[in-house]
C-alpha positions in Angstrom: 0.3 86.8 122.5 3.0 88.4 124.6 5.5 90.4 122.7 9.0 89.0 122.8 11.4 90.8 125.2 13.7 93.3 123.6 17.3 92.1 123.5 19.5 93.6 126.2 21.7 96.4 125.1 25.2 95.3 124.2 27.8 95.5 126.9 30.2 98.4 126.3 33.5 97.2 125.1 36.9 98.8 124.8 37.5 100.2 121.3 39.8 97.8 119.5 41.5 100.5 117.5 42.2 103.0 120.3 46.0 102.5 120.0 45.7 102.7 116.2 43.6 105.9 116.4 46.2 107.5 118.7 49.0 106.7 116.3 47.0 107.9 113.4 46.3 111.2 115.0 50.0 111.6 115.9 50.9 110.6 112.3 48.5 113.1 110.8 49.9 115.8 113.1 53.4 114.9 111.9 52.3 115.1 108.3 51.3 118.7 108.8 55.0 119.6 109.1 56.0 122.0 106.4 59.1 120.0 105.5 57.0 116.8 105.1 54.4 118.6 103.0 57.2 120.0 100.8 58.6 116.6 100.4 55.2 115.1 99.4 54.6 117.9 96.9 57.9 117.3 95.2 57.4 113.5 95.3 53.9 113.8 93.7 55.2 116.3 91.1 58.1 114.0 90.1 55.7 111.0 90.0 53.3 112.8 87.7 56.1 113.8 85.4 57.4 110.3 85.1 53.9 108.8 84.6 53.3 111.3 81.8 56.5 110.2 80.1 57.7 106.7 81.1 61.0 107.1 79.2 62.0 110.4 80.9 65.3 108.8 82.2 67.6 109.3 85.1 68.4 113.0 84.7 64.9 114.1 85.4 64.8 112.0 88.6 68.2 113.4 89.7 66.9 116.9 89.3 63.9 116.1 91.4 66.1 114.6 94.1 68.5 117.6 94.1 65.5 120.0 94.4 64.0 118.1 97.3 67.4 117.9 99.1 67.5 121.7 99.1 63.9 121.8 100.4 64.9 119.5 103.3 68.2 120.9 104.4 67.8 124.7 103.8 65.6 125.2 106.8 65.0 128.8 107.9 64.4 127.8 111.5 67.7 125.9 111.6 69.5 128.8 109.9 68.0 131.2 112.6 69.2 128.9 115.4 72.7 128.9 113.8 72.7 132.7 113.7 71.6 132.8 117.4 74.3 130.3 118.3 77.2 132.2 116.6 75.9 135.5 117.9 75.9 134.1 121.4 79.5 132.9 120.9 80.6 136.4 120.0 78.8 137.9 123.0 80.2 135.3 125.3 83.7 136.0 124.1 83.1 139.7 124.7 82.0 138.8 128.2 85.2 136.7 128.7 87.3 139.7 127.4 85.5 142.0 129.9 86.2 139.5 132.7 89.9 139.5 131.8 90.0 143.3 131.8 88.5 143.3 135.2 91.1 140.8 136.4 93.9 143.0 134.9 92.6 146.0 136.9 92.5 143.8 140.0 96.1 142.7 139.5 97.3 146.2 138.7 95.5 147.9 141.6 94.3 145.7 144.5 96.8 142.9 144.3 99.8 145.1 143.6 99.0 147.6 146.3 98.3 145.0 149.0 101.5 143.2 148.1 103.4 146.4 148.5 101.8 146.9 151.9 102.9 143.5 153.0 106.4 144.1 151.7 106.7 147.4 153.6 105.2 145.8 156.7 107.9 143.1 156.7 110.6 145.8 156.4 109.2 148.3 158.9 109.8 146.2 162.0 109.9 148.3 165.2 108.7 151.5 163.5 105.4 153.1 163.0 104.5 151.4 159.7 104.3 154.7 157.8 104.7 153.2 154.3 102.5 150.2 155.2 99.6 152.5 156.3 100.2 154.6 153.2 99.7 151.6 150.9 96.6 150.5 152.9 95.1 154.0 152.3 95.8 153.6 148.5 94.2 150.1 148.7 91.1 151.5 150.4 90.8 154.2 147.7 90.8 151.8 144.8 87.6 151.3 142.8 85.8 148.1 142.4 87.3 146.4 139.3 84.1 144.6 138.5 81.9 147.3 137.3 78.1 147.3 137.0 78.5 147.2 133.2 80.4 143.9 133.6 77.6 142.3 135.5 74.9 143.6 133.1 76.8 142.1 130.2 77.4 138.9 132.0 73.8 138.4 133.0 72.6 139.3 129.5 74.8 136.7 127.9 73.8 134.0 130.4 70.1 134.8 129.9 70.5 134.6 126.1 72.3 131.3 126.4 69.4 129.9 128.5 66.9 131.0 125.9 69.0 129.5 123.1 69.1 126.2 125.0 65.3 126.2 125.2 65.0 126.8 121.4 67.5 124.1 120.7 65.7 121.6 122.9 62.4 122.5 121.2 63.8 122.0 117.7 65.4 118.7 118.8 62.0 117.5 120.0 60.5 118.4 116.6 63.2 116.4 114.8 62.8 113.5 117.2 59.1 113.5 116.3 59.9 113.4 112.6 62.2 110.4 113.0 59.6 108.7 115.3 56.9 108.8 112.6 59.2 108.3 109.7 58.1 104.8 109.0 54.4 105.6 109.0 55.0 108.6 106.7 57.1 106.5 104.4 54.3 103.9 104.1 51.9 106.6 102.7 54.4 107.5 100.0 54.9 103.8 99.2 51.2 103.7 98.4 51.6 106.6 96.0 54.4 104.7 94.3 52.3 101.6 94.1 49.5 103.6 92.5 52.1 105.0 90.0 53.2 101.4 89.1 49.6 100.4 88.5 49.3 103.3 86.2 52.3 102.1 84.2 50.8 98.6 84.1 47.5 99.9 82.8 49.5 102.0 80.2 51.2 98.8 79.0 47.9 96.9 78.7 46.3 99.7 76.8 49.3 100.0 74.5 49.2 96.2 73.8 45.5 96.4 72.9 46.0 99.3 70.5 49.2 98.2 68.9 50.3 94.7 69.7 53.5 95.2 67.7 54.6 97.9 70.2 54.3 95.6 73.2 58.0 94.7 73.3 59.1 98.4 73.2 56.6 99.4 75.9 57.5 96.5 78.1 61.2 97.5 77.9 60.3 101.0 78.8 58.2 99.8 81.7 60.9 97.6 83.1 63.4 100.5 82.9 61.0 102.9 84.4 60.1 100.6 87.3 63.8 100.2 88.1 64.4 103.9 88.0 61.3 104.5 90.2 62.7 102.0 92.8 66.1 103.7 92.9 64.4 107.2 92.9 62.2 106.3 95.9 65.0 104.7 97.9 67.3 107.7 97.2 64.5 110.2 98.1 63.6 108.4 101.4 67.3 107.9 102.4 68.1 111.5 101.4 65.3 112.9 103.6 66.0 110.7 106.6 69.7 111.5 106.4 68.9 115.2 106.2 66.6 115.1 109.3 69.3 113.1 111.2 71.9 115.6 110.1 69.8 118.5 111.4 69.3 116.7 114.6 73.0 116.0 115.0 73.7 119.7 114.4 71.2 120.8 117.0 72.6 118.3 119.5 76.1 119.6 118.9 75.1 123.2 119.4 73.1 122.2 122.6 76.0 120.3 124.1 78.6 123.0 123.5 76.2 125.7 124.6 75.6 123.8 127.9 79.3 123.5 128.4 79.7 127.3 128.0 76.8 128.0 130.4 78.6 125.8 133.0 81.8 127.8 132.4 79.9 131.0 133.0 78.4 129.7 136.2 81.9 128.8 137.5 83.2 132.2 136.4 80.3 134.0 138.2 81.0 132.0 141.4 84.7 133.0 141.3 83.9 136.6 140.6 81.7 136.7 143.7 84.4 135.0 145.7 87.0 137.5 144.5 84.7 140.4 145.4 84.2 138.9 148.9 88.0 138.6 149.2 88.4 142.3 148.3 85.8 143.4 150.8 87.4 141.3 153.5 90.8 142.9 152.8 89.2 146.3 152.8 87.7 145.7 156.2 91.0 144.6 157.6 92.8 147.6 156.1 90.2 149.9 157.5 90.7 148.4 161.0 94.4 149.0 160.8 93.9 152.6 159.6 91.4 153.3 162.4 93.6 151.9 165.2 97.0 153.2 164.0 98.5 151.3 167.0 101.6 149.3 166.2 100.2 146.1 167.7 96.8 146.5 166.0 98.5 147.2 162.7 100.6 144.1 163.1 97.6 142.0 163.9 95.7 143.4 160.9 98.7 142.8 158.6 99.2 139.2 159.8 95.5 138.7 158.8 96.0 140.3 155.4 99.0 138.1 154.7 96.9 135.0 155.3 94.0 136.3 153.1 96.4 137.4 150.4 97.3 133.8 149.4 93.6 132.9 148.9 93.1 136.2 147.1 95.9 135.3 144.6 94.6 131.8 144.1 91.1 133.1 143.3 92.6 135.5 140.7 94.5 132.6 139.1 91.5 130.3 139.1 89.3 133.0 137.5 91.9 133.7 134.9 92.1 130.0 134.0 88.4 129.6 133.8 88.1 132.6 131.5 90.8 131.2 129.3 89.0 127.8 129.3 85.7 129.4 128.4 87.3 131.1 125.4 88.9 127.9 124.3 85.6 126.0 124.6 83.8 128.5 122.5 86.5 128.5 119.8 86.5 124.7 119.7 82.7 124.6 119.7 82.5 126.9 116.7 84.9 124.7 114.8 82.9 121.6 115.6 79.6 123.2 114.5 81.2 124.5 111.2 82.6 121.1 110.4 79.2 119.5 111.1 77.6 122.0 108.7 80.3 121.2 106.1 79.5 117.5 106.4 75.7 118.1 105.9 73.8 115.1 104.3 73.2 116.7 100.9 76.9 117.1 100.3 
């Protein structure tokens, strides 16, 4: 008798729980977060205390809530980011002050001298432009108002702001992840609360079997405890969610204002470069006039300087305005961040 043929191997099928497994893995990763673990520990401890004594009352629950609020908001990483942010604000203001000092030297030296040269040139018509050339020599001898120290400080501040932005975006991503998996995480704690309620029910049943006369008292305690547990859980969940959103809002505020300051610094750097190019161009024209010493050549050079002078003055004015704007933006940003901290969720 021929043996029956072996059944064909089953056709491979797509795993039906692939999406669930991916979500579960992400959820498990989120639950490794130290803040979530701290929250769970506090929740379990509070639950155990209430189970051990159903008539504990509201005060014990309030103490647990207050303790967990501190665990959620007082985040060392967030505090470190705040320190970095305010430190950057101070250094950026120092950079802005340094920029204003450089501008002052530009006004007191390059701008004042070249304006005197133009003034003498307009008065020395038909002569050898002695005073005009004298001022051009003074202009040529002036030092660069934007020192190497200024650029080192400026680049250092800009680099630190870029690093801070990266840290803020990284922290924002972590908080976004917490909010994304908040519902899944909340479900796990709901299960813990359900288990706690079952424990209370079993306690009531056991009490009724041992002492039927105490049934009314125990039932009253159970009803009160269940109501307190519901309020406790809702308050705890709302407290933590608000705290995470509060941290996220604070991070977002710092990121936005830091980005504005970075944009201000980019504009300041561009204007500084433009101003240095303007100074170099004026120096080349002055050098041409000093080399030629001919009346017509000096006149040609001074006419060119007069044209460049207006753009030079405009650049100085624009740079001064941007420096002032940068300082105002930083001052306003610090006020906004401090107000955000003052309105933190656990207040």
